[in-house]
Structure formats: structure tokens, C-alpha cells
One Martini backbone bead per residue (centre of mass of N, CA, C, O) as a GRO file, in nm:
protein
  407
    1UNK     BB    1   6.115 -21.542 -20.059
    2UNK     BB    2   6.111 -21.834 -19.969
    3UNK     BB    3   6.245 -21.778 -19.686
    4UNK     BB    4   6.001 -21.604 -19.581
    5UNK     BB    5   5.755 -21.819 -19.632
    6UNK     BB    6   5.980 -22.081 -19.583
    7UNK     BB    7   6.190 -22.110 -19.328
    8UNK     BB    8   6.194 -22.435 -19.281
    9UNK     BB    9   6.312 -22.469 -19.607
   10UNK     BB   10   6.598 -22.332 -19.648
   11UNK     BB   11   6.771 -22.617 -19.639
   12UNK     BB   12   6.551 -22.716 -19.874
   13UNK     BB   13   6.517 -22.653 -20.205
   14UNK     BB   14   6.315 -22.867 -20.302
   15UNK     BB   15   6.088 -22.820 -20.100
   16UNK     BB   16   6.058 -22.516 -20.160
   17UNK     BB   17   5.983 -22.551 -20.460
   18UNK     BB   18   5.732 -22.726 -20.415
   19UNK     BB   19   5.576 -22.526 -20.243
   20UNK     BB   20   5.564 -22.299 -20.448
   21UNK     BB   21   5.424 -22.459 -20.671
   22UNK     BB   22   5.163 -22.516 -20.513
   23UNK     BB   23   5.082 -22.225 -20.461
   24UNK     BB   24   5.071 -22.140 -20.760
   25UNK     BB   25   4.851 -22.338 -20.847
   26UNK     BB   26   4.633 -22.243 -20.659
   27UNK     BB   27   4.628 -21.942 -20.761
   28UNK     BB   28   4.545 -22.028 -21.058
   29UNK     BB   29   4.281 -22.213 -20.986
   30UNK     BB   30   4.091 -22.077 -20.783
   31UNK     BB   31   3.911 -21.885 -20.968
   32UNK     BB   32   3.789 -22.109 -21.138
   33UNK     BB   33   3.644 -22.263 -20.910
   34UNK     BB   34   3.488 -22.029 -20.783
   35UNK     BB   35   3.331 -21.947 -21.039
   36UNK     BB   36   3.192 -22.232 -21.087
   37UNK     BB   37   3.077 -22.285 -20.779
   38UNK     BB   38   3.006 -21.964 -20.657
   39UNK     BB   39   3.096 -21.727 -20.835
   40UNK     BB   40   3.203 -21.400 -20.917
   41UNK     BB   41   3.222 -21.273 -20.641
   42UNK     BB   42   3.476 -21.435 -20.546
   43UNK     BB   43   3.665 -21.328 -20.757
   44UNK     BB   44   3.643 -21.034 -20.687
   45UNK     BB   45   3.740 -21.066 -20.395
   46UNK     BB   46   4.029 -21.171 -20.473
   47UNK     BB   47   4.116 -20.918 -20.630
   48UNK     BB   48   4.078 -20.713 -20.398
   49UNK     BB   49   4.282 -20.851 -20.208
   50UNK     BB   50   4.527 -20.783 -20.380
   51UNK     BB   51   4.501 -20.484 -20.356
   52UNK     BB   52   4.543 -20.481 -20.044
   53UNK     BB   53   4.824 -20.598 -20.054
   54UNK     BB   54   4.954 -20.356 -20.183
   55UNK     BB   55   4.876 -20.148 -19.970
   56UNK     BB   56   5.001 -20.291 -19.717
   57UNK     BB   57   5.293 -20.293 -19.829
   58UNK     BB   58   5.322 -19.989 -19.850
   59UNK     BB   59   5.264 -19.929 -19.547
   60UNK     BB   60   5.489 -20.116 -19.427
   61UNK     BB   61   5.721 -19.928 -19.485
   62UNK     BB   62   5.634 -19.707 -19.286
   63UNK     BB   63   5.536 -19.867 -19.034
   64UNK     BB   64   5.719 -20.134 -19.019
   65UNK     BB   65   6.008 -20.032 -19.097
   66UNK     BB   66   6.013 -19.708 -18.992
   67UNK     BB   67   5.788 -19.631 -18.766
   68UNK     BB   68   5.547 -19.462 -18.924
   69UNK     BB   69   5.248 -19.323 -18.851
   70UNK     BB   70   4.988 -19.370 -19.110
   71UNK     BB   71   4.651 -19.218 -19.166
   72UNK     BB   72   4.692 -19.115 -19.501
   73UNK     BB   73   4.726 -19.344 -19.732
   74UNK     BB   74   4.471 -19.303 -19.918
   75UNK     BB   75   4.572 -19.067 -20.082
   76UNK     BB   76   4.751 -19.230 -20.281
   77UNK     BB   77   4.524 -19.404 -20.388
   78UNK     BB   78   4.363 -19.159 -20.508
   79UNK     BB   79   4.582 -19.047 -20.701
   80UNK     BB   80   4.594 -19.301 -20.880
   81UNK     BB   81   4.301 -19.313 -20.961
   82UNK     BB   82   4.269 -19.018 -21.087
   83UNK     BB   83   4.486 -19.046 -21.301
   84UNK     BB   84   4.350 -19.272 -21.456
   85UNK     BB   85   4.061 -19.137 -21.497
   86UNK     BB   86   4.163 -18.886 -21.661
   87UNK     BB   87   4.339 -19.065 -21.889
   88UNK     BB   88   4.066 -19.292 -21.922
   89UNK     BB   89   3.852 -19.065 -22.015
   90UNK     BB   90   3.604 -18.824 -22.125
   91UNK     BB   91   3.609 -18.588 -21.919
   92UNK     BB   92   3.822 -18.376 -22.017
   93UNK     BB   93   3.703 -18.344 -22.305
   94UNK     BB   94   3.423 -18.228 -22.193
   95UNK     BB   95   3.559 -17.971 -22.035
   96UNK     BB   96   3.788 -17.930 -22.273
   97UNK     BB   97   3.835 -17.809 -22.587
   98UNK     BB   98   4.142 -17.857 -22.637
   99UNK     BB   99   4.126 -18.158 -22.583
  100UNK     BB  100   3.907 -18.228 -22.798
  101UNK     BB  101   4.084 -18.139 -23.040
  102UNK     BB  102   4.321 -18.339 -22.982
  103UNK     BB  103   4.085 -18.558 -22.867
  104UNK     BB  104   3.802 -18.659 -23.011
  105UNK     BB  105   3.778 -18.955 -22.848
  106UNK     BB  106   3.946 -18.908 -22.618
  107UNK     BB  107   4.101 -19.024 -22.339
  108UNK     BB  108   4.322 -19.332 -22.402
  109UNK     BB  109   4.543 -19.441 -22.226
  110UNK     BB  110   4.811 -19.625 -22.147
  111UNK     BB  111   4.941 -19.808 -21.899
  112UNK     BB  112   5.244 -19.723 -21.956
  113UNK     BB  113   5.169 -19.422 -21.877
  114UNK     BB  114   4.979 -19.403 -21.623
  115UNK     BB  115   5.138 -19.558 -21.400
  116UNK     BB  116   5.395 -19.387 -21.389
  117UNK     BB  117   5.246 -19.129 -21.321
  118UNK     BB  118   5.111 -19.225 -21.065
  119UNK     BB  119   5.368 -19.294 -20.916
  120UNK     BB  120   5.501 -19.012 -20.931
  121UNK     BB  121   5.268 -18.861 -20.787
  122UNK     BB  122   5.268 -19.022 -20.526
  123UNK     BB  123   5.563 -18.966 -20.450
  124UNK     BB  124   5.531 -18.658 -20.433
  125UNK     BB  125   5.317 -18.673 -20.203
  126UNK     BB  126   5.500 -18.822 -20.005
  127UNK     BB  127   5.708 -18.593 -19.979
  128UNK     BB  128   5.503 -18.373 -19.902
  129UNK     BB  129   5.437 -18.515 -19.632
  130UNK     BB  130   5.728 -18.571 -19.507
  131UNK     BB  131   5.870 -18.295 -19.483
  132UNK     BB  132   5.691 -18.161 -19.232
  133UNK     BB  133   5.729 -18.459 -19.046
  134UNK     BB  134   6.029 -18.533 -18.949
  135UNK     BB  135   5.992 -18.453 -18.622
  136UNK     BB  136   5.762 -18.657 -18.603
  137UNK     BB  137   5.580 -18.868 -18.363
  138UNK     BB  138   5.333 -19.068 -18.330
  139UNK     BB  139   5.060 -18.896 -18.267
  140UNK     BB  140   5.140 -18.647 -18.432
  141UNK     BB  141   5.179 -18.795 -18.698
  142UNK     BB  142   4.893 -18.914 -18.715
  143UNK     BB  143   4.736 -18.640 -18.728
  144UNK     BB  144   4.875 -18.528 -18.982
  145UNK     BB  145   4.807 -18.759 -19.180
  146UNK     BB  146   4.507 -18.751 -19.143
  147UNK     BB  147   4.475 -18.462 -19.255
  148UNK     BB  148   4.595 -18.520 -19.541
  149UNK     BB  149   4.374 -18.725 -19.625
  150UNK     BB  150   4.133 -18.529 -19.593
  151UNK     BB  151   4.229 -18.308 -19.788
  152UNK     BB  152   4.222 -18.477 -20.041
  153UNK     BB  153   3.924 -18.554 -20.032
  154UNK     BB  154   3.811 -18.261 -20.031
  155UNK     BB  155   3.950 -18.171 -20.288
  156UNK     BB  156   3.803 -18.379 -20.472
  157UNK     BB  157   3.506 -18.290 -20.384
  158UNK     BB  158   3.569 -17.959 -20.485
  159UNK     BB  159   3.689 -17.999 -20.794
  160UNK     BB  160   3.417 -17.855 -20.979
  161UNK     BB  161   3.502 -17.554 -20.889
  162UNK     BB  162   3.528 -17.361 -21.158
  163UNK     BB  163   3.683 -17.628 -21.238
  164UNK     BB  164   3.623 -17.935 -21.383
  165UNK     BB  165   3.807 -18.225 -21.280
  166UNK     BB  166   3.649 -18.444 -21.062
  167UNK     BB  167   3.330 -18.406 -21.032
  168UNK     BB  168   3.320 -18.452 -20.746
  169UNK     BB  169   3.082 -18.646 -20.586
  170UNK     BB  170   3.004 -18.791 -20.866
  171UNK     BB  171   3.243 -18.854 -21.022
  172UNK     BB  172   3.393 -19.094 -21.244
  173UNK     BB  173   3.308 -19.214 -21.561
  174UNK     BB  174   3.401 -19.423 -21.817
  175UNK     BB  175   3.632 -19.608 -21.749
  176UNK     BB  176   3.883 -19.774 -21.869
  177UNK     BB  177   4.021 -20.036 -21.925
  178UNK     BB  178   4.279 -20.205 -21.972
  179UNK     BB  179   4.557 -20.090 -22.179
  180UNK     BB  180   4.748 -20.268 -22.422
  181UNK     BB  181   4.874 -20.137 -22.693
  182UNK     BB  182   4.559 -20.017 -22.733
  183UNK     BB  183   4.435 -20.280 -22.601
  184UNK     BB  184   4.173 -20.390 -22.460
  185UNK     BB  185   4.043 -20.574 -22.232
  186UNK     BB  186   3.884 -20.849 -22.261
  187UNK     BB  187   3.591 -21.022 -22.170
  188UNK     BB  188   3.725 -21.285 -22.310
  189UNK     BB  189   3.914 -21.602 -22.288
  190UNK     BB  190   4.040 -21.873 -22.479
  191UNK     BB  191   4.215 -22.143 -22.301
  192UNK     BB  192   4.258 -22.471 -22.307
  193UNK     BB  193   3.931 -22.489 -22.287
  194UNK     BB  194   3.912 -22.211 -22.128
  195UNK     BB  195   3.721 -21.950 -21.963
  196UNK     BB  196   3.816 -21.607 -21.937
  197UNK     BB  197   3.720 -21.353 -21.774
  198UNK     BB  198   3.768 -21.040 -21.662
  199UNK     BB  199   3.810 -21.116 -21.364
  200UNK     BB  200   4.041 -21.316 -21.421
  201UNK     BB  201   4.232 -21.114 -21.554
  202UNK     BB  202   4.255 -20.923 -21.308
  203UNK     BB  203   4.362 -21.124 -21.114
  204UNK     BB  204   4.629 -21.194 -21.266
  205UNK     BB  205   4.733 -20.907 -21.269
  206UNK     BB  206   4.734 -20.865 -20.958
  207UNK     BB  207   4.918 -21.101 -20.899
  208UNK     BB  208   5.170 -20.996 -21.046
  209UNK     BB  209   5.192 -20.730 -20.886
  210UNK     BB  210   5.205 -20.857 -20.597
  211UNK     BB  211   5.468 -21.023 -20.647
  212UNK     BB  212   5.642 -20.781 -20.719
  213UNK     BB  213   5.602 -20.628 -20.440
  214UNK     BB  214   5.710 -20.855 -20.265
  215UNK     BB  215   5.996 -20.861 -20.381
  216UNK     BB  216   6.063 -20.564 -20.324
  217UNK     BB  217   6.023 -20.578 -20.019
  218UNK     BB  218   6.231 -20.795 -19.954
  219UNK     BB  219   6.470 -20.640 -20.079
  220UNK     BB  220   6.448 -20.390 -19.902
  221UNK     BB  221   6.474 -20.527 -19.623
  222UNK     BB  222   6.779 -20.644 -19.711
  223UNK     BB  223   6.879 -20.369 -19.738
  224UNK     BB  224   7.026 -20.078 -19.656
  225UNK     BB  225   6.764 -19.919 -19.640
  226UNK     BB  226   6.611 -20.116 -19.455
  227UNK     BB  227   6.811 -20.091 -19.218
  228UNK     BB  228   6.759 -19.791 -19.182
  229UNK     BB  229   6.467 -19.808 -19.105
  230UNK     BB  230   6.502 -19.995 -18.856
  231UNK     BB  231   6.684 -19.801 -18.699
  232UNK     BB  232   6.474 -19.581 -18.670
  233UNK     BB  233   6.259 -19.750 -18.532
  234UNK     BB  234   6.432 -19.817 -18.274
  235UNK     BB  235   6.657 -19.555 -18.305
  236UNK     BB  236   6.711 -19.243 -18.415
  237UNK     BB  237   6.956 -19.136 -18.264
  238UNK     BB  238   7.143 -19.385 -18.317
  239UNK     BB  239   7.124 -19.363 -18.625
  240UNK     BB  240   7.251 -19.084 -18.645
  241UNK     BB  241   7.519 -19.157 -18.500
  242UNK     BB  242   7.584 -19.380 -18.740
  243UNK     BB  243   7.519 -19.195 -19.020
  244UNK     BB  244   7.218 -19.164 -19.078
  245UNK     BB  245   6.999 -19.019 -19.301
  246UNK     BB  246   6.695 -18.952 -19.177
  247UNK     BB  247   6.564 -18.766 -19.377
  248UNK     BB  248   6.596 -18.930 -19.647
  249UNK     BB  249   6.487 -19.208 -19.536
  250UNK     BB  250   6.203 -19.102 -19.478
  251UNK     BB  251   6.125 -18.999 -19.760
  252UNK     BB  252   6.163 -19.272 -19.892
  253UNK     BB  253   5.938 -19.414 -19.736
  254UNK     BB  254   5.703 -19.241 -19.839
  255UNK     BB  255   5.752 -19.272 -20.139
  256UNK     BB  256   5.751 -19.587 -20.166
  257UNK     BB  257   5.473 -19.631 -20.043
  258UNK     BB  258   5.315 -19.450 -20.243
  259UNK     BB  259   5.365 -19.614 -20.504
  260UNK     BB  260   5.189 -19.854 -20.429
  261UNK     BB  261   4.929 -19.690 -20.408
  262UNK     BB  262   4.922 -19.589 -20.700
  263UNK     BB  263   4.898 -19.866 -20.836
  264UNK     BB  264   4.635 -19.953 -20.696
  265UNK     BB  265   4.461 -19.718 -20.785
  266UNK     BB  266   4.474 -19.769 -21.089
  267UNK     BB  267   4.348 -20.059 -21.074
  268UNK     BB  268   4.084 -19.971 -20.943
  269UNK     BB  269   3.973 -19.787 -21.167
  270UNK     BB  270   3.975 -20.007 -21.388
  271UNK     BB  271   3.795 -20.213 -21.238
  272UNK     BB  272   3.539 -20.029 -21.178
  273UNK     BB  273   3.485 -19.756 -21.374
  274UNK     BB  274   3.457 -19.600 -21.091
  275UNK     BB  275   3.492 -19.281 -20.909
  276UNK     BB  276   3.513 -19.146 -20.568
  277UNK     BB  277   3.563 -18.996 -20.264
  278UNK     BB  278   3.413 -19.238 -20.104
  279UNK     BB  279   3.661 -19.447 -20.155
  280UNK     BB  280   3.861 -19.234 -19.953
  281UNK     BB  281   3.834 -19.276 -19.658
  282UNK     BB  282   3.942 -19.317 -19.338
  283UNK     BB  283   3.867 -19.623 -19.308
  284UNK     BB  284   4.071 -19.724 -19.508
  285UNK     BB  285   4.328 -19.651 -19.350
  286UNK     BB  286   4.256 -19.816 -19.100
  287UNK     BB  287   4.241 -20.091 -19.242
  288UNK     BB  288   4.533 -20.098 -19.341
  289UNK     BB  289   4.661 -20.077 -19.061
  290UNK     BB  290   4.528 -20.342 -18.956
  291UNK     BB  291   4.668 -20.533 -19.155
  292UNK     BB  292   4.958 -20.482 -19.048
  293UNK     BB  293   4.913 -20.546 -18.748
  294UNK     BB  294   4.769 -20.825 -18.764
  295UNK     BB  295   5.000 -20.971 -18.927
  296UNK     BB  296   5.287 -20.802 -18.896
  297UNK     BB  297   5.509 -20.585 -18.842
  298UNK     BB  298   5.767 -20.606 -19.091
  299UNK     BB  299   5.617 -20.864 -19.227
  300UNK     BB  300   5.537 -20.967 -19.526
  301UNK     BB  301   5.367 -21.236 -19.486
  302UNK     BB  302   5.186 -21.110 -19.264
  303UNK     BB  303   5.059 -20.885 -19.438
  304UNK     BB  304   4.931 -21.065 -19.647
  305UNK     BB  305   4.749 -21.214 -19.450
  306UNK     BB  306   4.602 -20.969 -19.327
  307UNK     BB  307   4.477 -20.860 -19.590
  308UNK     BB  308   4.313 -21.116 -19.671
  309UNK     BB  309   4.145 -21.147 -19.410
  310UNK     BB  310   4.037 -20.838 -19.369
  311UNK     BB  311   3.872 -20.866 -19.640
  312UNK     BB  312   3.736 -21.155 -19.658
  313UNK     BB  313   3.563 -21.180 -19.406
  314UNK     BB  314   3.346 -20.952 -19.444
  315UNK     BB  315   3.258 -21.051 -19.725
  316UNK     BB  316   3.168 -21.333 -19.645
  317UNK     BB  317   2.960 -21.239 -19.426
  318UNK     BB  318   2.769 -21.097 -19.624
  319UNK     BB  319   2.669 -21.378 -19.740
  320UNK     BB  320   2.633 -21.580 -19.463
  321UNK     BB  321   2.468 -21.440 -19.237
  322UNK     BB  322   2.169 -21.481 -19.322
  323UNK     BB  323   2.154 -21.785 -19.380
  324UNK     BB  324   2.250 -21.877 -19.098
  325UNK     BB  325   2.008 -21.768 -18.939
  326UNK     BB  326   1.784 -21.916 -19.096
  327UNK     BB  327   1.893 -22.197 -19.028
  328UNK     BB  328   1.900 -22.175 -18.709
  329UNK     BB  329   1.615 -21.973 -18.652
  330UNK     BB  330   1.427 -21.895 -18.925
  331UNK     BB  331   1.560 -21.598 -18.896
  332UNK     BB  332   1.643 -21.259 -18.884
  333UNK     BB  333   1.779 -21.110 -18.602
  334UNK     BB  334   2.039 -20.977 -18.723
  335UNK     BB  335   2.165 -20.762 -18.905
  336UNK     BB  336   2.394 -20.815 -19.129
  337UNK     BB  337   2.585 -20.572 -19.082
  338UNK     BB  338   2.604 -20.598 -18.774
  339UNK     BB  339   2.708 -20.890 -18.765
  340UNK     BB  340   2.956 -20.851 -18.933
  341UNK     BB  341   3.099 -20.637 -18.745
  342UNK     BB  342   3.090 -20.799 -18.487
  343UNK     BB  343   3.261 -21.043 -18.584
  344UNK     BB  344   3.500 -20.883 -18.681
  345UNK     BB  345   3.572 -20.732 -18.422
  346UNK     BB  346   3.592 -20.991 -18.235
  347UNK     BB  347   3.826 -21.124 -18.398
  348UNK     BB  348   4.037 -20.898 -18.357
  349UNK     BB  349   4.044 -20.903 -18.048
  350UNK     BB  350   4.128 -21.201 -18.020
  351UNK     BB  351   4.389 -21.190 -18.174
  352UNK     BB  352   4.528 -20.963 -18.002
  353UNK     BB  353   4.524 -21.139 -17.743
  354UNK     BB  354   4.675 -21.393 -17.856
  355UNK     BB  355   4.835 -21.201 -18.092
  356UNK     BB  356   5.000 -20.912 -18.034
  357UNK     BB  357   5.220 -20.936 -18.293
  358UNK     BB  358   5.055 -21.121 -18.473
  359UNK     BB  359   5.003 -21.379 -18.680
  360UNK     BB  360   5.301 -21.304 -18.837
  361UNK     BB  361   5.570 -21.244 -18.709
  362UNK     BB  362   5.872 -21.158 -18.686
  363UNK     BB  363   6.165 -21.252 -18.638
  364UNK     BB  364   6.396 -21.294 -18.382
  365UNK     BB  365   6.658 -21.076 -18.314
  366UNK     BB  366   6.945 -21.081 -18.099
  367UNK     BB  367   6.970 -21.333 -17.952
  368UNK     BB  368   7.098 -21.545 -17.741
  369UNK     BB  369   7.277 -21.807 -17.747
  370UNK     BB  370   7.305 -22.100 -17.643
  371UNK     BB  371   7.429 -22.228 -17.334
  372UNK     BB  372   7.595 -22.428 -17.150
  373UNK     BB  373   7.338 -22.504 -16.893
  374UNK     BB  374   7.085 -22.458 -17.013
  375UNK     BB  375   6.755 -22.501 -16.984
  376UNK     BB  376   6.614 -22.608 -17.263
  377UNK     BB  377   6.765 -22.352 -17.405
  378UNK     BB  378   6.737 -22.139 -17.198
  379UNK     BB  379   6.763 -21.842 -17.061
  380UNK     BB  380   6.857 -21.675 -16.825
  381UNK     BB  381   6.783 -21.449 -16.609
  382UNK     BB  382   6.798 -21.149 -16.821
  383UNK     BB  383   6.999 -21.225 -17.017
  384UNK     BB  384   7.274 -21.227 -17.169
  385UNK     BB  385   7.573 -21.130 -17.039
  386UNK     BB  386   7.448 -21.060 -16.747
  387UNK     BB  387   7.383 -21.375 -16.679
  388UNK     BB  388   7.671 -21.422 -16.642
  389UNK     BB  389   7.928 -21.496 -16.480
  390UNK     BB  390   8.179 -21.359 -16.335
  391UNK     BB  391   8.452 -21.413 -16.558
  392UNK     BB  392   8.275 -21.482 -16.810
  393UNK     BB  393   8.186 -21.614 -17.122
  394UNK     BB  394   8.056 -21.727 -17.384
  395UNK     BB  395   8.101 -22.083 -17.326
  396UNK     BB  396   8.291 -22.067 -17.050
  397UNK     BB  397   8.535 -21.883 -17.102
  398UNK     BB  398   8.788 -21.745 -16.978
  399UNK     BB  399   8.944 -21.459 -16.958
  400UNK     BB  400   9.164 -21.285 -17.125
  401UNK     BB  401   9.382 -21.022 -17.177
  402UNK     BB  402   9.143 -20.891 -17.376
  403UNK     BB  403   8.926 -20.998 -17.139
  404UNK     BB  404   8.823 -20.858 -16.891
  405UNK     BB  405   8.678 -20.834 -16.614
  406UNK     BB  406   8.359 -20.810 -16.480
  407UNK     BB  407   8.258 -20.589 -16.178
   0.00000   0.00000   0.00000
């Protein structure tokens, strides 16, 4: 993990440890300072940014590692959220008498039960999506996954009759906060002379989950499965020729990516206390894809950076857009929402023009090492072995009996 986020310090473990410690202290102190100086809105924004980090890392497995364009990822987010809402609210007890008889006080399941169920259900839907689209790539895969996401949203929107399960467009209210060992998360906690309100507690919970997902993503990237995903991304036919089971490895990518979405959805439902199908529209999927692309596809630190910036910038502009216009011009010239999206879209276009591979792209592998005689360490035109004179190999050594001349 340290090597991924601080590649320049990989040879200096002490400096890498100090850099990690500084970042950790900043992440721990930042919500306290923001809440004290700027208000709880900024603490809430940081907590939601961590939720989008989880979502972006899940989609990065499908899009960044395996190279499968998925525009319906928000469906797994919705599945996790509704699983939590149904098992941690009085809704089902109010709709079904047999549930009310079994649970007179309503369903108030523990997080250790709901989150694994949400993860398992999201993984099942990931396989359900992946199985029919194994032979599709590019635009065709994008269209099918887009349709899958919309089907789930419409399904949730209309599953209020003849049996009311999701309460349709009205959504589910009264969702419990996180319950650990039957104890709900308190409204505030006093520790070391500091008061942590519920927003702070959710921030730290999301931070722990985000760090866990980052570690899992990095370990997957360096594992045999991750290498298989990248082989499929680069050339599926060559990967199949090398003995990789492309069917299973694709299904695993969809399932693994969906599990992260299910975890994020469960946390979102607990955090909001209310969910409806309008929280899981197509624009959410597009925004998550933009986070992955803008940060750097296939690079975990880049995806984290892209998720934070792409969520934080629009939310910050929501607060500062109107006061800035009033300060500069004496009145609001452009409506806040229009100016916010204009600046947001313009910044995305500018970043893609300046950094087409993302803000923090993955390191380039497989390049030829510098050969004596290269100017300033640059490769000759054409690069690789083809750029060497006929009859020589890298390093300038003439071919031996086992290395015949190429001509």
C-alpha cells in the first residue's frame, strides 16, 4: 500500500512510514477541524466522499483492471442500500403480519448480519449481470450494463404493488443507524476531552472501510487474479491462448466489484436514514465512471484521488458559488446550480485535455531499459529491440551462437 501511494519512498522505509503517519494524522484530525471551523456540512461532505471512494474502487475492478465498461454499477449500490433498509427498518413488519408477529418491535438487524447479506446479494447480481454479457465488449457491453442498471431502478420504483416491498417512489424511511452488537451508534461520544458527533463517527467508520477496500484492491491488483484481469484488458484472445479461464475471471471481476458497491450501499442507507429509487439514477453510474477515468483507470491511488475531487468540487461549489458572485459583482448573475455544473464540467474537460490518462495514471510497465548510447536516457525512434542495429542485442553485446542475427 505504501509503495502504491508513495512510489518515490519505496526504497526508504523510514520516510515512507513517516509519510503514512502524517497522512493518517491529517485524516483523523481533518473532520474535527472542519466541523469546528466550517460546520457539519463539510464533515458530511467528507464522509460522502469516502463512500464514493468505495464505489469508485469497486468499479475500478471492472473497468480499470478487467477493461469491461460498466454503466450500470449503481444497481449494486442500490441492492446493498435496499437490503440494509429492509432489514433495519419497521417497513417489512408494517407490511407483513407474520413478520410483525415474529418481530413485534420491527426488524432491527445488526450490521454484522446485514452487510454480509448485502455483499452476497450484490455479488449474486454481479454474476447475474456478467453471465449474459461474457462475449460482449466496448459499446455493446456498455449498453447492456446501462439497461441492467435502469431495470433495477425501475424494478425498485414499481415493487410496491401488489405486494409492497420497496414502497415504490416514496422510498423507505425510519432506517436505523449502524447497530453493533445490538447497540445503535450514539449521537455523540466524549473522548480525550473532545466531542465526536454522529457525523464524525460515520466519517471514521467509512474511513476504516475505505482503507480496508484500498488494501484489498492493491492486493488483488498484485495477485494472480489481478494479472489475469489485466491480461484480459490488454488482449482477451492472447489471455485465453495463455490458459486463462476468461469466463470465470470476468465473472469474478463483476462479482468482486459488486461486493464493494453493496458495502457502500449499506453504509449509505444507514447514513441517510432514508432511501428511494431516485438516489440510484443513471447519472450516479456515469459519475462513478468519471471518477475512475479522471483519476486514472487501473491505478488505485488515482481512483481514490478522482473520487474525492469529483465529489468534493461540485459540493464545495454549491456553497461558495453564490457568495463569490455577490462579492465580485454585488449580485448573483448566474444561478448557483448552473454555475456549479459549468465550472465542474469545464474543469473536467481541461483535466482530460492536459492529462488524458488521468490525474494519477498507473506507472508504465514493459518499456525497454536505457541502453548505453541513448541520448538523455531516451529510447531511439521506434523503441524496443527493433530500434537496435542488426546483429546486436540490448547492451551492445554481439550475438552468440544461441542468439543468431536478425535480418
